C-alpha positions as CSV (number, residue, x, y, z in Angstrom):
1,M,4.7,18.3,0.0
2,G,2.4,15.2,0.3
3,G,2.7,12.8,3.6
4,A,4.4,9.1,3.1
5,C,2.6,5.9,3.4
6,T,3.5,3.6,6.4
7,P,5.2,0.7,5.4
8,L,3.0,-2.7,4.6
9,R,4.2,-5.3,6.6
10,I,4.3,-9.1,5.2
11,D,4.0,-11.8,7.8
12,D,7.0,-13.8,7.3
13,R,5.4,-17.0,8.7
14,R,2.9,-17.0,6.1
15,C,4.6,-16.1,3.5
16,T,6.0,-18.7,1.4
17,R,7.7,-17.1,-1.4
18,C,6.0,-17.4,-4.0
19,G,7.7,-14.5,-5.5
20,L,3.7,-13.3,-6.9
21,C,3.8,-9.6,-4.9
22,V,7.6,-9.0,-6.4
23,T,6.2,-10.2,-9.8
24,V,2.9,-7.5,-9.5
25,C,4.2,-4.5,-7.8
26,R,4.6,-2.0,-10.6
27,C,6.7,0.5,-8.0
28,G,9.2,-1.9,-7.2
29,A,8.1,-1.6,-4.0
30,L,9.2,-5.2,-3.5
31,E,12.2,-7.1,-3.9
32,A,13.0,-10.7,-3.2
33,L,15.3,-12.3,-1.4
34,D,16.7,-15.4,-1.1
35,G,15.4,-17.6,2.0
36,G,13.6,-14.9,3.4
37,A,10.2,-12.8,2.4
38,P,10.1,-9.9,0.2
39,R,12.2,-7.1,1.3
40,V,9.9,-3.8,1.1
41,H,11.3,-0.5,-0.1
42,A,9.1,1.3,1.9
43,E,10.0,5.0,0.0
44,R,8.8,3.9,-3.2
45,C,5.4,2.1,-2.6
46,V,2.3,4.0,-3.7
47,G,-0.2,2.0,-1.2
48,C,-2.2,1.0,-4.1
49,G,-2.6,-2.8,-2.4
50,A,-2.1,-5.0,-5.2
51,C,0.9,-6.8,-3.6
52,E,-1.9,-7.7,-0.7
53,E,-4.9,-8.8,-3.3
54,M,-2.6,-11.1,-5.0
55,C,-1.0,-13.1,-2.1
56,P,-2.5,-16.2,-1.6
57,E,-1.7,-16.6,2.0
58,E,-2.8,-13.2,2.9
59,A,0.7,-13.2,4.5
60,I,0.7,-9.2,3.2
61,D,-1.0,-6.4,5.1
62,C,-1.5,-2.7,3.6
63,A,-3.3,-1.3,6.2
64,F,-2.0,2.1,5.0
65,A,-2.0,5.1,6.8
66,I,-1.4,8.8,5.6
67,V,1.2,10.7,7.9
68,W,1.8,14.2,7.7
69,G,5.2,16.5,9.1
70,E,4.6,19.0,11.2
71,G,3.7,21.4,9.9
72,Q,2.0,19.9,6.8
73,E,-1.7,19.7,6.3
74,P,-3.8,17.2,3.8
75,P,-4.7,18.5,0.5
76,A,-8.6,20.0,0.6
77,P,-11.2,17.8,-0.7
78,T,-11.9,18.5,-4.2
79,V,-15.7,17.0,-3.5
80,S,-17.9,17.9,-0.5
81,L,-18.7,14.7,0.8
82,T,-22.3,16.1,1.9
83,Q,-23.2,16.7,-1.6
84,R,-25.4,14.7,-3.1
85,D,-26.0,13.2,-7.0
86,T,-30.5,14.0,-7.3
87,S,-29.8,13.1,-11.1
88,R,-29.9,9.9,-11.0
89,R,-33.5,9.5,-9.2
């Protein structure tokens, strides 16, 4: 079992309710509401950042962090970060 993303945040003061974020969200994590900023369904969000990128008012913050539950550990990296690609020299 993996970690979960912390929910994205929508600044209600900056949001103009244009609906672009709802349209671009491919996982159904945002729901348009009458008269308010979109509702966030955090359990559906995959953290792709498409909504943040699309928002013309910069009202969305997708500063995600992975939260691991007690007894869980992140998976081991598949590539060492210290390996250097010397083939392009």
